[in-house]
N, C-alpha and C positions, 0 to 999 in steps of 0.2 A: 492524185485521185482521192477524193474525200466525200464518200457517200455517207451521209448521217446515219447512225445506228438506228434512230427512231424511224427513219424513212425505210430502212431495210426491213424493219419489224412489220411494216404495213404493206409493202409491195408483194405482189404475188404473180405467179406465171399467168398470163392472160389465157392460156390454153386450159391447163389443168387446175388452175386456181391454187397450186401448191406453192410452198415457200421458195424463195430464191436466196442465194447467197453469193457473196463476192467470189469470183473465180481466183485461181492461183496467180494469174497474171495481174489481177486487180484492175483489169480493163473491161470487165463485164460482169453480169449477174447470171449465174447458172441455175437452171432448174434440173435437178438430178432426174426426176420422173420423165420429163420429156426429152432429156439430154440435149438441151440447147443452151446457148448463151445469148443474152440479150447485151448489146454493146453499151458502154458508157461514153457519151460524147460530150465534151466540155463540162465534165462533172455532172451530167444529167443522164440518168438511166433511160434508155430508149426501149420501152416495153411494147413494141410492135412486133406482131407475128412475123411480118414480112422482113424485119430487120435481124431476126434471130439467125444464129449459125449453129451448125452441128457442133456439140461438145466434143473436142478431140480427146478428152479423157481427163 
């Protein structure tokens, strides 16, 4: 998994517009405010509300 640091700096949660960060498993981008994780598929962050899953912690 290789999400570019520059890309991480400009990506935002589509719901709250807050910052997202790589989760512990490094398979998604987590929004702490909304408590959801947006998946990363084929090294591409999928920033769609319908694709987000509840953050397990």
